[in-house]
Phi, psi and omega in degrees: 000322180294321180291321181292329185267355188303322184266359183276145179288152184295333183294334177295324178285333177298321179290332181276345185302312180301322180292315180298320180292322178297320177298316180297317182295333182282346180261094188282336181274105184292348181266352183284154179296321182296321178298315181295323179294316178297322179296318179298320179298313182299314181297318180297314181298321183290318187263004175294129184047052179310138010252032189302317186256011185294322183291314180296317179297318179298318181299316178297317182296317181292320180298323180292342178294332180298328180254006180060025178271344176283122177289142179302328182298330179293315179292327176296324178296320175303311183297319182293311184292326181271358181053047184291343181279355180227067186292339180277354180294128186285324181239131178231160180294320178243107182262115181299317188085156187298317185295310181294321179298318179295321179295318177297320179297321180293318178298315180299316180298317182295314182294319179294319180296315178298316181296319181297321181288327188257351182240098181304323179262056188304306182292329178296327180275316188267356188308316185290344181266351192297328180300307183285323179301314182291327176296312181296323178300315178304313183296308184299329182274329185281321186303312179299325179292316180299318186281335184261349185288129177238114181291164175066019172280171175299144183301323182295325179290315179298320180296319178298318179296321178300314182300316179296316180296320181296321178297322177293321179297316182294324180300325181278316188274338182304316178300338183268334189231347187255140174288138178271348174205161181298341187257359185228103176290151181290337179213164181243173178303335178293340182253026186303314183298311182294319181296316178298321180295315180298314180294326177298317178293322178301313180291320177303315180298314181297320180290340183269355184294140182294334186294338186302327182263359186252337183268122183290159179303144177098343179263163179297127183225190182303315184296319180292325178291321178295318179297317178299318179296317179300311184293316187279329187242318188275332188271012186274352188288138178237343180244135182065033191275333186299306181297318183301311184285335174293319178293315178303311183300316183304324184265319186291335178292349181283351172290155180277086185286351175293344178274356180278117172245083191291147172289168177301321179299320180292323178293318177298326177295327177298315179297316181296324180297315180292323184286314193252339184264185183305140177298342180279357173280337190298322182297318179295315178301320179298319181293324175294312188303316184286344181271344182288134182280072187301319183300314180295317180300314183292325179296323185268001184275149174300133184301327181294330183270346188295317182302315180294325179291319176299320178299319179295318178300315182297322179301317178293317182300317180296320179294316181296313185287352184289336181223126180304329180300330181295326189237019184298334180275346183227032186305311183296316181296319180293321178299315179297319181296315181297318178300319183294308186282341178290341181277356180295149181258004185250015178296329184292349179281351177299135187282162184302316183298321177292321178297321178298316178296317182291334179298327177293318178298309182298313183294329185269331190250335180293145186291167185297332182263020185292340175260318186281322183206067187287144171293166185303314182293318179296321178299319178292322177297320178297323178296316178297317180300320178296315179296318182301322181267012176060027180269066179225152182302145174061028175291139182299133185286135171197162178296325178297316179297315179302315181298318180290322178297322177294319177300316181299311185292321178298321180291319178297322178295323177295316178297324180303315183286350174278345185289165173298138188306321183291340182264349186295314183304314181296320179293323178295318179298320178295322179294320177301316180297321178301312182294321179298322181296330176280318183297321182301321184263007185283139182279347180219083185297323181297320177291326181292346179303325181293341175274305186296338179300337181297337180294328177263331176300335176306326185298336180296335188261011182260121181266335181276114187298320181295321178295317178300315179297323180296316181290323177297317178297320178298317180298311180298319181295320181296313181293323178294326179278334183235066185296337179276000177298141177295342180291341178296308180292318181295326178293319177302328185281329190234355189305303186294318181295332185283347185251166177288160181297330180280001176252018184299320180300314177300317181300317182290325177295317179292324177301318179299315179295323183290319177298318177300316179297319180302319184281005169278349177288144179289335182255022181290151177204150178296329180298311180295319181302315182292337178285337185258326189290143181226130170245111183304140183303322183284356180245355187302315182298315180293322179297314180299314182300320181288310186295328184262008173277123181292123182297141171209177186290340181274316187276350176061014178288141176248134182294135176233072190298322181291319178296319178294322177302317178293317184298327181298334181252008182271082177068011184232016187297340180263002181276093184297324182301324181291326177288328173297321177295322178296320178300314179297322180299312186290318185284356180245352182284143185256154182306324184294345180261006180252116178258341180229097187292321180293330176292324176297320178298318179301317179292318179299319180298322179293322177297314182296324177300316179293316180300316182298315180295327182290324183297332181302325186267001179266158176287171182300316178269128184239155179280168180297325181291336178271349181275087183270344183285323184301308177295331179291320178296320178298319179295319178297320180297316180291319183290338181279354181267147177268103183262008179276162177211169179301321183291315180293323178294328180286322183283318187233143177275347180279139183283142178252353178223158177284170179292159178305321180300312183291324180296321178294317179300318179295324177299311181299315184291323176300315180298320181295317180294323178295324180294335181276352184286142178244012177118166180297138178075007179245145175285153184288177178299120183240350187238159177297141178065017175294143181293148177258114182259353187217057185298138179236022181295317180297316180297321178301316180296319180297316180295320181295329184277351178296137185301323183290346182253006183299330182291350181253024185301324181297318179294318179296320180298317180292325181289326184305321180302317182291328180284323188271325182274068187290338179289340181256315190261137177214206182297334180292342180265000188300312184293325180291320177298317180298317180293322182296311183289330179286322178297321178294335183269311186261328177083359182292137184289337179289355176276359170291151183270006176228000000 
């Protein structure tokens, strides 16, 4: 046959090919003589005057795979004659040439694509052909690259050729390895052997490309193209994804990923892949990530681009480290990598907008125990996150830094509430200490208030009342134990504003505790306190209504005397109506509603100061409505009495009388106010050297000499001066006298008059 056909043109055999192939397809027994004869005819027709009929013959053979009529032996003959098993061999007996090889690759790509689209059980039908199909694919794709490659060209030209070659490779292999929709994997676990083989050939081809040694680091190369292909085409599967991605990972990790110098866009795609695609993609991304030479890349990068690139790296790192399953195959490598990059000093250069974006990543993906009991990798990620947001002591002040510090603290508070409820209090206490360590060294504490407010703003997001109460108690305890903490002043500045309007009661209770804590400082003063405290304008009316409501068993209001004392001078010192309300408040409040007696004295002193100043401007004869001392004296008289008894103490735990100390102070103060009286309908002594018509010096001495009052001798001694030096002291000295004797008794610094 060969001798007879030697002089015939190849096109005559091209016309006979379909008939010869039909004859071959009709012989199902591959061991029969007739089958072997038909096979010889087909092979002869295809390779006669090679390569004229190679494309047509290949097309018929591939088309027959759809009906499984093509014998595997025919494809094996293609591989044998074309020496497809040795694609790196420089000289072969039958050389396809670049043009024919490319034409064959196009035919193969087209036929595979059609089969994949029209055959739901593609691998089930084509499985037995995959060995030879993938061999031939390697050959058809490699020959044009081998023949056209010119070494030592400009990198940009080589890179352009690589991109074109990669697109041709993908056109052939995509029908074999890529999902065509999110719901249909290209192969199933039943095709595990064939799928692994195809992917192995795919990787072999990529590793054999000449471009790998010609493109310098940092430029688009095989690895960057594969990663882009993986993200855009391979990672879209959502159904049957576990087996599929395990097979992909097993083969694709064999690429030399140390050559990948990803762009920022490519790094961001890694984070997006872990976040939005199948969870079974994460392991592969992790294996790529730990192999990339990040240190070298960052060293050679332009400084202007480095912060944004670092932000992208951190986003991937946070996603990988969020679940041990993501990095179980590279745990040691990831640990080393995290340790290495966490020691960098330029994380703080990451910009605010990137930090804001990353806060969503950190808050959503880090595990619930990332604050209370973080794993080693999570702890290192947290360290980087802290550096990235400039949340370190003595960080240089700027608005950008403040914004990032606020982002960090808000995110940590979010993570805190993800923790197990029993672990939250300890983690919250630790967080308070962290913030305090920054606040102490901050060069602009007032500006830092916008950061520290997040510690109390956290309470808005707590739905469990017991947990909320626990954190509020922890906060109060911390400030009470650490009165010199910068958080005391910052809390006074932002506490009420940081909470919801329906949390006003809580805010005012905490404000009272905070003011008390502030006055534990040795250098505390009312002047400094008033410079820091803030009552938001939109809350002033509600604050006033609560603070000036007389507590009783029905309204559940709790007295906050120090907060009310501050509020009286907070932009409202000229509001006489409010002081009239304060007068009514004090003369009606009962002992059982007073938990801090010295604070009540402080508030009373402020009221008396206002009353005294007001009398100066009144005429000698005053109306009943202007006579505020008489009802106050009656209240003092009543409050100075011990109305408790053994029976009442036994029946109720609530006190019905003030403490002995306070009762004595009220006695002294009642006597002093009575001494200033000039009679009914007359204003009291307001001027120096005013006559004393109602001296109570003798009564004061009698009260002081009572055995039950001996423990208050210091207070009586201080009061005596005010009673006896009548030429100096009058009603204008009342508040100072009250503060002096109370300070001698209780010792609280807020009893200072400045």
